N, C-alpha and C positions, 0 to 999 in steps of 0.2 A: 283433427281428433275431436269427436263429439263429446258432450258432457258426460255421458255414461261411461265411455272408455276412460276418460280422465278420472272419473270417480272410482272406477275399478282399479286403475293403476295406483292411485293414492291409497285406496283401501288395502291393496296387497302390500305395498311397500311399508306403509305405516304399521300394518299388522305384523310384518316381520320385525320392525324396529321395536314394537311394544311387547313382543312375545315373551322375552326373558323376564321383564319386570312384571308382566301380568302373572306369570307363574309365581313370582315372589309374593305378590299381593294375594294371590289366590290361596297359596299354602299357608301363609301367615294369617290370612283372614279366617280360615277354618280354625287354626290354633287359638287365635284371640277370641273367636266367637264362643269358645268353651272355657274361658279363663275363670269362670265361677266354679269349674270342676278341677282345674289344675293350674299350675303356673307354666304358661307356654314358653317362657324364656329361660327359666332357671330350674334346676333340680338340686336337691339337698343330698350331698354325699356324707354318709355317717361312718366314722371309723371308731372302733372300740380298742382301747389300750388298757394294759394292766401295769401296776407299779407297786412298789413296797408301800404299805399303809403309812399314812402321815398322822402323827399325833395331833389331836385337836388342840388348837391354841388360838391366838388372835388371827383375824382374817388375812392380814397382810403377810404374816409369817407363813401361814399355810399356802397362800398364793405363790410366794417365792419358792417354797419347797416343791410345789406342784410343777412350776415352770421348769425347774431343774430335772425332776424325775421323769417328766413327760417329754423332755427335750424340745420345749416350745421356743419359738423365736423371740425371746425377750419378754419383759414384763407386759401384762395385758393393759389395755386402755382403761379398764375398770373391772371390778370384781363384785360378787354378791354371794351371800350365804342365806339360804332358805332354812337351814338347820345347822347346828354346830359342825357337823361332819360333811355337809353338802356344799361344795364351793363351785361357783360358776365364774369362768374367766372370759372376758369379752375382748376380742381383737377386731381389727378393721374388717367387717363383713363376715366374720365367723366367730364361733364360740366353743368353749370347752366346759362340759359338766362333769365334775369329779366327785366321787364318793371316797373321801379320805380314809374312812375306816375300812371299807371293803377293798380299796386299792384298785378301783375301776374308773375309767374315764371315757366319755363319749365326745368325740370331736365332730362338729357339724360345720361343713363348708359348702356354700352354694357354688354350683358349676353351671355355666351356660350350656343350654341344650344345643347339640350339634346342629348347625345351620339355622335352626329356628331362632336362636338368639339374634343372629345377624339379620334375618328376614324381618323379625318383629321390630328391630332397631330402626330399619328403614320404613316399615309400614306405619309405625307410630310417630314418624318424623322426629325421633329423638335428637338427631344431629342439628336440626334447624338450619339456619343460614342458607347456603347454596342448595342444600338438598330440598328445602321448601320450594324453591323455584323449579328444580328438576321434577318434583312430584306434581307441581302445578301444570307443567308442560305435559307430563304423562297423562294427567286427568283430561286435559284438552284433547289429546290424541285419542283417548278412550271415547270421549264424547263424539269426536268426528267419526270414529270407527262404528259407533252405534248407529249414527245417522246414515253414513255412506253404505253400511251393510244392508240397509233397507232397499237400496236401489241397484245392488249388484246384479240381480236377476230380474227378468221381466216375464210377463205372461202368467200362466197358472201357478208357477213356483215363485213368482215375485210378489211385490207388495199388493198388486191388484188381485192376486189369487189367494192362496192359503197364507201368504205372508202377513196379510192384514189381520187374520185371526190370531196368529202366533204373537204378533206385535201387540195386539190388543190385550191378549192374555198376560203379557209381560207388564202391562200397565195396571190391569185389574188386580193382580195378586198383591202388590204392595198396598194398593188402596184398600183392599179388603182387610189386610193385616192392620192397617192404621184404624180402620173403622171398628174392628173388633177389640184391638189392644190399646188404642190410645184415645181416639176421638170419642166424645160423649156429649150429650146435651148439657149446656151450662158449664162447659169447661172454663175454668177461671184462671188457669195459669199452669206453669210447668209442674210436673209431678216427679217424684223421686225415681231413681234408677230402679227398674224392675217392677214398677207399679203396674204397668200395662200387662206384664206377664202374669202377675198375681191376679189381676182383674180377669184376664182371659181364662185362667185356670179355674176360677170360680171359688166360692167360699168353702165348699166341701173339700176341695183339694188342699186348700190352705190349712184347714183344720187337721186333715190327715197327715200333712207334711210335718206338723209339729211347729216349734218356735222358729221364727225367721232368723236368717243369719245375723241380722243386726242385734236381735235380742240375745242370741247365743254368744255373740262377740262381747256384748255388754256383760253377760253373766260371767264369761271367762275372765274379763277384766276385773270385775268385782271380786271374783274368787282369788285372782292373783294379788289384788290389792289388800286382801285380808291377811296375806302371809307376812309375818313380821320378819324383816331382815335381821340377821345376827351380825354384829360388828366383828 
């Protein structure tokens, strides 16, 4: 068996072996790539309930009555009042917002997105431990597939023909992206996440886009902090 035949056999068999996990990483990779637009792993389920209005009194008393009238699973871990009649109850991973005077409540519970939650769990290496080694082996296999794939064919369809142009393009594209979005003369150290994107978009797009997410978050935090809790 010559080297090319051995290369093709290994490329074929390892390709079969890596196919399933490659799909997992490909699908979750697209989902995670847009995590600034949505939460790729979780969605928020909102349920609205009505109940008999609760008289305004102290927070703990109102919380206890709300638990009973909304048939909630026991006392909350904590509670908060942004106004005398507005009570928030916090449980492990979910919460309830109630308007005691109006007799309405909103229950918000996070739910894992079907299949995506599990794919992202593996892609982000959340389990650590043995999965880290499994992901490392998979990465090595991918590296081998990328190199062995260069030598599967020969002639005009191989590396010596059009293959060299396609392979070269695959190297040039990320280098151009780095040149435009990251590298610059006098680079003195790491930059914040998203800085390359903002630089590539240009000053005019930044101004048109309005305040940055960081400033918007800071403004929201400041606004929330200005609300006086009611005991």
